[in-house]
C-alpha positions as CSV (number, residue, x, y, z in Angstrom):
1,P,82.9,98.4,94.7
2,T,79.6,99.3,93.1
3,K,77.5,98.6,96.2
4,P,77.1,100.6,99.5
5,L,80.2,100.5,101.8
6,L,80.1,97.8,104.4
7,R,82.3,97.5,107.5
8,N,84.3,94.6,106.2
9,N,85.1,96.5,103.0
10,A,86.1,99.6,105.0
11,A,88.4,97.4,107.2
12,A,90.0,95.9,104.1
13,M,90.6,99.4,102.7
14,A,92.1,100.6,106.0
15,D,94.3,97.4,106.2
16,A,95.6,98.1,102.6
17,T,96.9,101.5,103.8
18,Y,99.1,100.2,106.6
19,G,102.8,99.6,106.3
20,A,105.1,97.4,108.3
21,D,104.1,99.1,111.6
22,S,100.3,98.5,111.7
23,P,98.3,100.2,114.4
24,T,96.0,98.5,116.9
25,V,92.4,99.4,115.9
26,L,90.7,100.4,119.1
27,S,87.2,100.9,117.7
28,I,85.3,101.2,114.4
29,E,82.3,103.5,114.2
30,E,79.8,103.8,111.3
31,I,79.3,107.5,110.6
32,T,77.7,109.7,108.0
33,W,80.0,112.3,106.4
34,Q,78.5,114.7,103.9
35,E,75.5,112.4,103.4
36,Q,77.8,109.4,102.6
37,T,78.3,106.3,104.7
38,G,81.8,106.0,106.2
39,F,83.7,104.2,109.0
40,L,85.9,105.9,111.5
41,F,88.8,103.8,112.8
42,R,90.4,104.9,116.1
43,E,93.9,103.6,116.2
44,D,96.9,103.3,118.5
45,W,100.2,103.3,116.5
46,P,103.2,101.4,118.0
47,G,106.8,102.4,118.6
48,E,108.7,105.5,119.5
49,G,106.9,107.6,116.9
50,G,103.5,106.1,117.7
51,G,100.5,107.4,119.4
52,P,96.8,107.9,118.6
53,G,95.4,108.1,115.2
54,K,92.1,108.0,113.3
55,T,91.2,107.0,109.8
56,L,88.0,107.7,107.9
57,V,87.2,105.3,105.2
58,I,84.4,106.7,103.1
59,Q,82.7,105.9,99.7
60,G,81.9,108.8,97.4
61,S,78.7,108.9,95.3
62,D,80.9,107.7,92.4
63,Y,81.6,104.5,94.5
64,W,85.3,105.4,94.8
65,L,86.8,104.7,98.2
66,Y,88.8,107.3,100.2
67,A,90.9,106.9,103.3
68,V,91.8,110.1,105.3
69,R,94.2,109.6,108.2
70,V,95.6,111.8,110.9
71,R,97.8,110.7,113.7
72,A,100.1,111.9,116.4
73,T,103.8,111.1,115.9
74,G,105.4,110.5,119.3
75,G,102.7,112.2,121.4
76,E,99.6,111.4,123.3
77,V,97.3,113.7,121.4
78,I,96.6,114.4,117.7
79,P,97.6,118.0,117.2
80,T,94.7,120.4,116.8
81,L,95.9,121.6,113.5
82,L,95.8,118.1,112.0
83,D,92.3,117.6,113.4
84,Q,91.2,120.8,111.7
85,V,92.7,119.8,108.4
86,W,91.1,116.3,108.7
87,E,87.7,118.0,109.2
88,T,88.0,119.9,105.9
89,F,87.8,116.8,103.8
90,A,85.0,117.3,101.3
91,F,83.6,115.8,98.2
92,V,83.5,118.1,95.2
93,T,80.1,118.2,93.5
94,E,80.0,118.9,89.8
C-alpha cells in the first residue's frame, strides 16, 4: 500500500501469515513504533502447542508492511527471551 496503514489492512496482513491453526485474536491496539503507525494483535493459539502470542504489523517509511510475531508454544506465558528479541525489531535508516 502507498497510503498510511489502517486497521483493516493490518488485519489482512496478519491473516495472511496464519497457517491452518489460526489463533483467536483477543485484541488489536493501534501503537506507534519508532515513529511509525502499527497494530499490535494479542492472540491465543489453539491446540497442545498453543498459548498466548502477539503480532506487530507495521508499515515502514518505504510503505513496506512487516509482521513480527512471538508466541508461547505449549505454555501460558511468552518466554522473556522471546519478548526481548521482539522488542529489538528496528527499522534501518540509510
